[in-house]
VMD Tcl script that draws the C-alpha trace (Angstrom):
set ca {
  {-0.23 -0.14 -0.23}
  {1.48 3.54 -0.90}
  {-0.93 5.69 1.95}
  {-1.36 9.53 1.51}
  {0.03 10.19 5.05}
  {1.22 13.53 5.10}
  {-0.66 16.34 6.47}
  {-1.05 19.59 4.57}
  {1.38 22.30 6.78}
  {-0.88 25.21 7.10}
  {-3.67 24.68 5.57}
  {-5.31 25.29 9.00}
  {-2.95 22.16 10.18}
  {-3.84 22.63 13.81}
  {-7.43 21.94 13.14}
  {-7.27 19.37 10.61}
  {-4.03 17.07 12.30}
  {-5.57 14.11 10.77}
  {-3.42 12.44 8.74}
  {-4.79 12.34 4.79}
  {-6.12 8.80 4.68}
  {-7.31 8.41 0.60}
  {-6.47 4.31 -0.09}
  {-4.16 4.35 -2.91}
  {-3.59 0.85 -4.29}
  {0.26 0.98 -5.50}
  {2.72 -1.73 -5.95}
  {5.66 -1.77 -3.55}
  {7.83 -3.82 -5.69}
  {11.55 -2.52 -5.98}
  {12.51 -0.64 -9.21}
  {15.68 -2.76 -10.76}
  {17.83 -0.93 -12.72}
  {16.20 2.34 -13.20}
  {19.06 5.10 -15.08}
  {20.60 7.68 -12.72}
  {18.54 10.55 -12.51}
  {19.09 13.33 -15.24}
  {17.19 15.79 -13.49}
  {18.60 19.48 -12.70}
  {22.28 19.46 -11.26}
  {22.39 21.87 -7.89}
  {18.62 20.95 -7.05}
  {18.54 22.44 -2.81}
  {18.05 19.32 -0.57}
  {14.51 19.51 1.77}
  {14.10 18.34 5.61}
  {15.93 15.01 6.28}
  {18.47 15.13 3.69}
  {16.32 14.73 0.70}
  {16.46 15.88 -3.17}
  {14.46 18.70 -2.67}
  {13.20 19.61 -6.47}
  {10.55 17.56 -7.77}
  {10.14 17.30 -11.28}
  {6.20 17.11 -12.39}
  {5.68 16.32 -16.47}
  {2.59 18.13 -17.25}
  {0.57 17.35 -20.75}
  {0.72 21.12 -21.81}
  {1.36 24.33 -20.80}
  {-0.60 26.55 -18.18}
  {-3.14 27.90 -20.04}
  {-2.45 31.31 -17.65}
  {-0.73 31.85 -14.37}
  {-3.81 33.83 -13.30}
  {-6.12 31.48 -12.39}
  {-9.50 33.84 -12.66}
  {-8.89 33.51 -16.73}
  {-8.88 29.44 -16.90}
  {-10.59 26.43 -16.29}
  {-8.04 23.67 -17.60}
  {-6.86 21.45 -15.29}
  {-3.19 22.08 -16.14}
  {-3.38 25.59 -14.97}
  {-4.80 24.59 -11.80}
  {-2.05 22.12 -10.83}
  {-0.05 25.13 -11.31}
  {-2.25 27.58 -9.14}
  {-2.68 25.07 -6.33}
  {0.89 25.68 -5.39}
  {0.45 28.88 -5.44}
  {-2.81 30.44 -4.64}
  {-5.31 29.80 -1.56}
  {-8.76 30.21 -1.54}
  {-10.91 30.81 1.50}
  {-12.14 27.49 1.36}
  {-10.29 23.78 0.16}
  {-11.43 20.32 0.09}
  {-11.14 17.68 3.03}
  {-7.98 15.73 2.13}
  {-8.63 12.66 -0.30}
  {-12.58 14.03 -0.89}
  {-14.39 16.38 -3.21}
  {-15.85 18.08 0.41}
  {-15.38 22.05 1.33}
  {-13.11 22.40 4.65}
  {-11.59 25.47 6.10}
  {-8.18 27.12 4.49}
  {-7.66 30.99 4.40}
  {-11.01 31.23 5.82}
  {-11.02 29.65 9.50}
  {-14.93 29.47 9.79}
  {-17.99 30.61 8.04}
  {-21.54 30.88 8.73}
  {-24.75 31.55 6.19}
  {-27.82 33.59 6.84}
  {-31.37 31.63 7.28}
  {-32.10 32.86 3.79}
  {-28.64 31.87 2.39}
  {-27.74 35.49 0.69}
  {-24.92 36.44 3.45}
  {-21.84 34.59 4.42}
  {-19.70 36.00 6.77}
  {-16.23 34.64 7.05}
  {-13.64 34.15 10.31}
  {-10.21 34.81 7.74}
  {-6.85 33.04 9.25}
  {-4.46 36.14 10.63}
  {-1.36 36.75 9.93}
  {-1.37 35.51 6.76}
  {0.74 37.72 4.12}
  {0.95 37.30 -0.12}
  {3.96 36.30 -1.59}
  {4.82 40.33 -2.21}
  {4.51 40.76 1.76}
  {1.41 42.48 1.61}
  {-1.32 41.70 4.19}
  {-4.34 39.31 3.54}
  {-7.09 40.56 4.68}
  {-10.80 40.94 4.59}
  {-10.12 44.07 2.00}
  {-8.37 41.86 -0.26}
  {-10.73 39.27 0.12}
  {-13.43 42.10 -1.43}
  {-11.17 43.04 -3.88}
  {-10.90 39.79 -5.20}
  {-14.74 39.28 -5.21}
  {-15.05 42.80 -6.91}
  {-12.78 42.10 -9.31}
  {-14.41 38.86 -10.84}
  {-17.63 41.18 -10.59}
  {-16.64 43.66 -12.50}
  {-15.26 41.71 -15.73}
  {-15.73 43.64 -18.96}
  {-15.53 43.14 -22.17}
  {-13.31 39.60 -23.85}
  {-12.97 39.43 -19.48}
  {-16.24 38.00 -19.60}
  {-15.99 35.48 -22.36}
  {-16.04 31.69 -21.98}
  {-12.56 31.65 -23.00}
  {-11.53 34.17 -19.83}
  {-13.57 34.32 -16.99}
  {-15.29 30.30 -17.35}
  {-16.17 29.44 -13.86}
  {-16.90 33.03 -12.94}
  {-19.35 33.14 -15.41}
  {-20.62 29.96 -15.47}
  {-21.32 29.74 -11.45}
  {-22.02 33.58 -10.44}
  {-24.19 34.06 -13.66}
  {-23.44 37.84 -14.14}
  {-21.21 40.70 -14.15}
  {-21.62 44.39 -12.47}
  {-23.49 45.66 -16.35}
  {-26.15 43.22 -15.55}
  {-26.74 42.90 -11.76}
  {-30.12 41.54 -11.96}
  {-28.36 38.19 -13.62}
  {-25.89 38.21 -11.32}
  {-25.35 36.20 -8.37}
  {-23.15 38.09 -6.69}
  {-23.90 41.47 -4.68}
  {-21.21 43.05 -2.92}
  {-18.34 42.50 -0.01}
  {-17.70 44.42 2.74}
  {-14.76 44.02 5.37}
  {-16.13 44.27 9.07}
  {-13.06 44.33 10.38}
  {-9.66 42.95 9.42}
  {-10.38 39.35 10.19}
  {-13.87 39.03 8.77}
  {-15.44 39.59 5.12}
  {-18.94 39.40 4.62}
  {-20.26 38.09 1.11}
  {-23.67 39.39 -0.07}
  {-25.69 37.68 -2.56}
  {-28.81 38.89 -4.60}
  {-30.07 35.05 -5.08}
  {-29.32 31.50 -3.23}
  {-26.69 29.25 -4.72}
  {-26.66 26.15 -2.82}
  {-23.23 25.50 -3.35}
  {-21.56 29.07 -3.36}
  {-18.90 27.51 -0.54}
  {-18.05 24.53 -1.96}
  {-17.39 26.50 -5.23}
  {-15.12 28.91 -3.61}
  {-12.69 25.80 -3.35}
  {-11.95 26.12 -7.32}
  {-8.69 27.49 -7.47}
  {-10.60 30.03 -10.02}
  {-11.77 31.76 -6.88}
  {-8.22 31.89 -5.42}
  {-7.13 35.15 -3.18}
  {-4.67 37.10 -5.36}
  {-2.89 39.80 -4.26}
  {-4.28 42.80 -4.96}
  {-1.01 45.28 -4.73}
  {0.42 42.45 -7.68}
  {-2.91 42.47 -9.64}
  {-3.04 46.40 -10.19}
  {1.04 46.82 -10.51}
  {1.16 43.92 -13.34}
  {-2.14 44.91 -15.03}
  {-3.77 42.05 -14.44}
  {-6.90 43.50 -15.71}
  {-5.57 44.46 -18.82}
  {-7.25 42.28 -21.48}
  {-6.29 42.67 -24.92}
  {-7.14 40.20 -27.77}
  {-10.41 38.41 -28.36}
  {-12.52 36.44 -26.94}
  {-11.39 33.67 -29.44}
  {-7.21 34.28 -28.99}
  {-7.16 36.50 -25.49}
  {-3.60 37.54 -25.12}
  {-2.08 37.13 -21.72}
  {-1.52 40.14 -19.62}
  {2.31 40.91 -17.87}
  {0.45 40.01 -15.10}
  {-0.62 36.09 -16.10}
  {2.81 35.88 -17.83}
  {5.16 36.39 -15.16}
  {3.58 37.50 -11.42}
  {1.48 35.07 -10.28}
  {0.85 36.64 -6.70}
  {-1.19 34.42 -3.86}
  {0.13 32.95 -0.17}
  {0.53 29.28 -1.15}
  {3.66 27.18 -0.06}
  {5.29 28.11 -3.63}
  {6.55 30.96 -5.19}
  {6.92 31.44 -8.80}
  {10.45 31.66 -10.24}
  {9.89 31.67 -13.82}
  {8.01 30.39 -17.10}
  {10.15 29.23 -20.03}
  {6.81 28.74 -22.26}
  {6.91 25.13 -24.24}
  {9.18 24.30 -21.66}
  {8.80 24.20 -17.72}
  {7.54 26.07 -14.93}
  {9.97 26.80 -11.85}
  {8.79 27.47 -8.43}
  {10.58 27.56 -4.86}
  {9.36 27.10 -1.71}
  {7.56 29.97 0.36}
  {9.77 30.23 3.03}
  {7.30 32.78 5.06}
  {4.81 30.59 4.38}
  {1.61 31.35 6.79}
  {1.16 27.55 8.09}
  {5.09 27.35 8.70}
  {6.44 23.86 8.42}
  {9.31 22.87 6.26}
  {8.47 20.51 3.14}
  {10.58 17.90 1.58}
  {9.87 19.42 -1.83}
  {11.85 22.53 -1.91}
  {11.80 23.27 -5.73}
  {9.16 22.21 -7.96}
  {9.83 22.30 -11.87}
  {6.55 21.12 -14.06}
  {7.92 20.16 -17.67}
  {6.25 19.98 -20.45}
  {5.99 16.84 -22.12}
  {2.74 16.49 -24.51}
  {3.36 12.91 -25.12}
  {2.23 10.35 -22.90}
  {4.89 8.03 -24.42}
  {7.53 10.75 -23.70}
  {6.05 11.16 -20.35}
  {6.36 7.14 -19.14}
  {10.05 7.20 -20.99}
  {11.17 10.63 -18.89}
  {9.82 8.47 -15.61}
  {12.14 5.52 -16.78}
  {14.86 6.96 -17.00}
  {14.98 8.95 -14.12}
  {14.26 12.25 -15.92}
  {11.00 13.02 -13.87}
  {9.73 12.18 -10.09}
  {5.73 11.41 -11.29}
  {3.40 12.30 -14.04}
  {-0.34 12.47 -14.19}
  {-2.69 10.90 -16.91}
  {-1.07 7.79 -17.26}
  {-1.94 5.66 -21.02}
  {-4.22 3.01 -19.86}
  {-2.14 0.75 -20.92}
  {0.85 1.29 -19.26}
  {-0.32 1.24 -15.60}
  {0.33 -2.51 -15.36}
  {3.42 -2.37 -16.93}
  {5.03 0.63 -14.74}
  {3.57 -1.48 -11.59}
  {5.31 -4.44 -11.90}
  {8.63 -2.48 -12.81}
  {8.47 -1.44 -8.92}
  {6.85 2.85 -9.90}
  {4.45 3.75 -7.77}
  {1.03 3.78 -9.72}
  {-1.24 6.29 -7.68}
  {-5.37 5.71 -9.24}
  {-8.04 8.31 -8.59}
  {-11.11 7.49 -8.10}
  {-13.15 8.47 -10.89}
  {-15.23 11.91 -10.78}
  {-14.90 12.85 -14.32}
  {-17.21 12.75 -17.32}
  {-16.22 12.47 -21.00}
  {-18.45 13.49 -23.75}
  {-19.18 14.14 -27.62}
  {-20.21 17.35 -27.66}
  {-22.77 18.66 -30.34}
  {-22.72 21.99 -31.93}
  {-26.03 22.86 -32.41}
  {-25.47 25.70 -34.97}
  {-24.44 23.08 -37.20}
  {-27.69 22.26 -39.74}
  {-27.85 18.89 -39.27}
  {-26.71 18.84 -35.43}
  {-29.68 21.06 -34.64}
  {-32.41 17.54 -35.30}
  {-32.69 15.64 -32.20}
  {-33.26 12.96 -34.62}
  {-29.90 13.13 -35.66}
  {-28.86 13.35 -32.36}
  {-30.20 10.58 -31.38}
  {-28.90 8.95 -34.10}
  {-25.37 9.50 -33.21}
  {-26.27 8.46 -29.52}
  {-27.35 4.88 -30.81}
  {-24.13 4.77 -33.15}
  {-21.49 4.88 -30.18}
  {-20.43 1.37 -28.63}
  {-19.46 3.02 -25.07}
  {-17.95 -0.54 -24.00}
  {-15.60 -0.87 -26.70}
  {-14.63 2.30 -26.81}
  {-14.19 2.44 -22.56}
  {-12.26 -0.85 -23.11}
  {-10.08 -0.10 -26.27}
  {-9.42 3.30 -25.05}
  {-9.65 4.18 -21.68}
  {-7.84 3.30 -18.34}
  {-8.96 0.45 -16.09}
  {-11.35 1.19 -13.56}
  {-13.65 3.34 -16.12}
  {-17.11 3.47 -16.32}
  {-19.82 3.73 -18.95}
  {-21.83 6.92 -18.56}
  {-25.57 7.00 -18.95}
  {-25.89 10.91 -17.59}
  {-23.42 13.86 -17.07}
  {-22.97 13.19 -13.53}
  {-20.85 10.04 -11.54}
  {-23.23 8.04 -9.16}
  {-21.98 9.28 -6.29}
  {-23.63 12.55 -7.15}
  {-26.64 13.91 -5.90}
  {-29.73 13.79 -8.74}
  {-27.75 10.79 -10.72}
  {-30.95 9.21 -12.30}
  {-31.20 5.57 -12.35}
  {-33.86 5.16 -14.77}
  {-33.02 8.02 -17.13}
  {-33.41 8.17 -20.92}
  {-30.70 5.87 -22.85}
  {-29.37 5.12 -26.16}
  {-28.34 1.82 -26.10}
  {-25.88 0.83 -29.59}
  {-27.79 0.14 -32.24}
  {-26.60 1.13 -35.93}
  {-29.70 0.00 -37.27}
  {-31.77 2.40 -35.13}
  {-29.14 5.01 -35.84}
  {-29.14 4.50 -39.87}
  {-33.04 4.16 -39.56}
  {-33.07 7.81 -37.44}
  {-30.83 9.62 -39.85}
  {-33.19 8.19 -42.68}
  {-36.21 9.62 -40.95}
  {-34.23 12.90 -40.52}
  {-33.38 13.31 -44.22}
  {-30.27 11.81 -44.46}
  {-30.80 7.87 -46.01}
  {-27.06 8.23 -47.45}
  {-25.65 10.14 -44.17}
  {-23.70 12.96 -44.07}
  {-20.44 14.36 -43.57}
  {-19.44 16.63 -40.30}
  {-16.42 18.68 -38.85}
  {-14.95 16.36 -35.59}
  {-13.03 18.43 -33.76}
  {-10.53 16.93 -31.23}
  {-7.49 18.31 -28.89}
  {-3.80 17.13 -29.95}
  {-0.89 17.18 -27.14}
  {-2.72 17.05 -24.66}
  {-3.68 14.55 -21.76}
  {-6.63 14.94 -19.54}
  {-7.93 13.00 -16.66}
  {-11.40 12.15 -18.57}
  {-9.84 11.76 -21.89}
  {-5.83 10.42 -21.56}
  {-5.67 9.60 -25.11}
  {-7.54 11.89 -27.60}
  {-6.43 10.75 -30.60}
  {-7.43 7.33 -29.90}
  {-11.19 8.31 -28.61}
  {-11.30 10.30 -31.66}
  {-10.30 7.58 -34.24}
  {-12.58 4.76 -32.37}
  {-15.41 6.70 -32.53}
  {-14.83 7.95 -36.23}
  {-14.82 4.65 -36.77}
  {-18.23 3.46 -35.14}
  {-19.90 6.89 -36.72}
  {-18.44 5.54 -40.05}
  {-20.58 2.39 -40.04}
  {-24.20 4.34 -39.83}
  {-23.05 6.34 -42.46}
  {-21.49 9.52 -40.84}
  {-18.29 11.03 -42.84}
  {-16.49 13.23 -40.23}
  {-14.26 15.48 -41.55}
  {-10.79 15.62 -39.23}
  {-10.55 18.74 -37.32}
  {-7.29 18.47 -35.11}
  {-6.19 21.88 -32.91}
  {-3.39 21.90 -30.19}
  {-4.67 21.98 -27.01}
  {-3.73 25.49 -25.76}
  {-4.62 27.81 -26.76}
  {-6.07 26.50 -30.34}
  {-8.82 23.76 -29.24}
  {-10.71 25.45 -25.88}
  {-10.88 28.76 -27.74}
  {-12.22 26.75 -30.96}
  {-14.69 24.87 -29.66}
  {-15.80 26.97 -26.00}
  {-15.23 30.85 -27.77}
  {-16.58 30.30 -31.30}
  {-19.25 28.43 -33.57}
  {-16.75 26.90 -35.79}
  {-16.93 23.42 -34.76}
  {-19.29 20.25 -34.90}
  {-18.71 17.13 -32.64}
  {-16.05 17.53 -30.70}
  {-14.44 15.98 -27.35}
  {-14.51 17.36 -24.27}
  {-15.39 16.73 -20.64}
  {-15.14 17.51 -17.10}
  {-13.26 16.44 -13.59}
  {-15.96 17.66 -10.55}
  {-14.36 20.08 -8.82}
  {-16.32 19.80 -6.11}
  {-19.59 17.39 -4.96}
  {-22.40 19.17 -5.82}
  {-24.29 18.70 -9.02}
  {-24.06 21.96 -10.41}
  {-20.85 21.59 -10.99}
  {-21.68 19.45 -13.94}
  {-24.91 19.71 -15.26}
  {-25.07 23.42 -14.40}
  {-21.57 24.26 -15.95}
  {-23.01 22.41 -19.30}
  {-26.07 23.35 -19.94}
  {-26.98 26.18 -17.36}
  {-26.85 28.84 -20.01}
  {-26.43 29.36 -24.00}
  {-23.23 28.54 -24.78}
  {-20.94 28.21 -27.99}
  {-20.03 25.24 -27.14}
  {-23.50 23.43 -27.54}
  {-25.08 26.18 -29.99}
  {-28.57 25.85 -28.34}
  {-31.00 27.59 -26.23}
  {-33.31 25.75 -24.06}
  {-34.96 28.17 -21.52}
  {-36.72 25.21 -20.11}
  {-33.15 23.48 -18.98}
  {-31.83 26.92 -17.72}
  {-34.74 27.92 -15.77}
  {-35.23 24.47 -14.32}
  {-31.24 24.28 -13.15}
  {-31.37 27.69 -12.01}
  {-33.86 26.60 -9.57}
  {-32.27 23.63 -8.47}
  {-29.23 25.58 -7.31}
  {-31.22 27.87 -5.48}
  {-32.63 25.14 -3.24}
  {-30.47 24.74 0.13}
  {-31.27 20.86 0.93}
  {-30.34 17.85 -0.46}
  {-33.75 16.22 0.06}
  {-35.36 18.88 -2.01}
  {-32.99 18.96 -4.51}
  {-32.58 15.60 -5.21}
  {-36.10 14.76 -7.65}
  {-35.07 18.61 -9.51}
  {-31.86 17.01 -10.80}
  {-33.34 13.70 -11.09}
  {-35.63 15.08 -13.34}
  {-32.87 17.80 -15.04}
  {-31.03 14.46 -15.82}
  {-34.03 12.61 -17.44}
  {-34.62 16.42 -19.72}
  {-30.94 16.84 -20.62}
  {-30.99 13.13 -21.60}
  {-34.26 13.74 -24.18}
  {-32.67 16.62 -25.65}
  {-29.18 15.12 -25.99}
  {-27.20 18.06 -26.21}
  {-24.18 15.93 -26.38}
  {-23.56 12.06 -25.36}
  {-21.59 11.05 -22.19}
  {-19.74 8.56 -22.98}
  {-17.53 7.78 -19.76}
  {-16.31 7.93 -16.49}
  {-12.63 7.63 -16.90}
  {-10.36 6.30 -13.59}
  {-7.73 8.37 -14.44}
  {-3.88 7.65 -12.82}
  {-0.68 8.89 -11.51}
  {2.78 7.22 -11.58}
  {5.95 8.14 -9.54}
  {9.33 7.24 -9.28}
  {10.20 4.73 -6.43}
  {11.70 7.54 -4.09}
  {7.97 8.93 -3.92}
  {6.80 7.74 -0.55}
  {3.42 9.17 -0.76}
  {1.32 11.38 -2.73}
  {-1.95 13.77 -1.53}
  {-3.91 11.94 -4.13}
  {-7.77 13.77 -4.75}
  {-10.94 12.83 -6.79}
  {-10.88 16.70 -7.80}
  {-6.90 17.02 -8.33}
  {-6.64 19.66 -5.17}
  {-3.42 18.55 -4.78}
  {-0.65 20.66 -3.13}
  {2.90 19.44 -3.03}
  {4.45 20.12 0.31}
  {2.37 17.26 1.32}
  {4.48 14.79 -0.79}
  {6.73 12.44 1.04}
  {10.35 11.45 -0.31}
  {12.48 8.76 0.64}
  {15.98 9.39 0.87}
}
mol new
graphics top color blue
foreach p $ca { graphics top sphere $p radius 0.5 }
foreach p [lrange $ca 0 end-1] q [lrange $ca 1 end] { graphics top cylinder $p $q radius 0.2 }
display resetview
């Protein structure tokens, strides 16, 4: 066994001194014949005489160093080392826990939240973290304007808070008041049952107001389809976390070092972090085998067993994901529900899972995992039936099929899709069997693919997915289908209204039937095809004694335990 037995130093550790206990099934075999590490020479030694430099292979560059303008896992992985929010997660779970806010209270009507803050905390630039800084961050998000409001920018704020200061009637957020240095009061315009849990997202990390101003964090330029990074987002991220930013060599690596003035105290064994960009899964594996890196995420399904057999530590995460085939209804053929139903019937999900996705992956019938509230056991499904797919296409006026663009990402692995090219190839062949010819449309993940699929209409069928950020139904279906989005290109006021109603209900008992019905309505509308709930894995060298695996990837490297 390979227990995550470290304690997150400083993250209110005095209140949560219990060890991380997420069970991680790992190999305990001794690695033989591993090549000597070719990692950077001259690395600092961490505590207990270990090599404190930890090299982790990223599948791509982050989209931005400003997490408020990001929604991708590579940005958030880096962000979690440098930034902290008011709320974190309980180790090994998706449930909210105190972080920069040591406690909070909600009013009976769910409209006001009072946060009691940790005291004596400073940002990396030496400025104080206090209630005024909290309000400055909330007001920054609320006052985003122009291209900042685009899905390619403030994705999470737009999806979860529904509106900005130029449309206050739609906005969930109303105001923030610093009632004292250590107490911030946030008032909402309408109840939001997932508000506290949502604050655990890196997108809502606390950032230094001084650094944001000094380095022009709000001076956005470019277009919604091709936004340009600000000076802050390229080189001056400033949070309160256990690591500070050192440098970003785009396309190569990001370097961080331990924050010696970290408010939680303690000396992590990992003193220096290198996120090295290696976009090819096979190259990541080879780098681990040669000793060039200490670990990587999103192990290719075919590699997990052989790595474990060779003595590497393979760490599975519990599946808290969804992979789907999106359909842009701005494309004429895809606007027809019979065509969308035909596509759903054309897909053999069992074959897709067995041939392209990791062991432990579950076939999906809806857009939430079965552990999330509102999962509907009786939801409408579209069983694999090529003949029915052909019949539906004929009814829709396409007896000979049709051709459509199929967009998929390259140069990336995601928790919900470790090998995009393989998934594309598998689905393309299945669609071809029923007469749907796909026009291959590959794009590099960052920045081209996400911007093309999420910010514009120039796409057709497309692969995308989600790793849940916290345990709330709205974090899945609300994010996907809560409002009009260029990704799907439809307007369904009934579904939008139902989701808005459900997110404002404060008890699970009342929410459950609402979300069960919403999942049924979405299944009948078929805006996308839920494919699978993949179970991603990480792999590490034998010197990594424990790693704090999280179903929502809330993993801070100060918790890593290394052997000498």
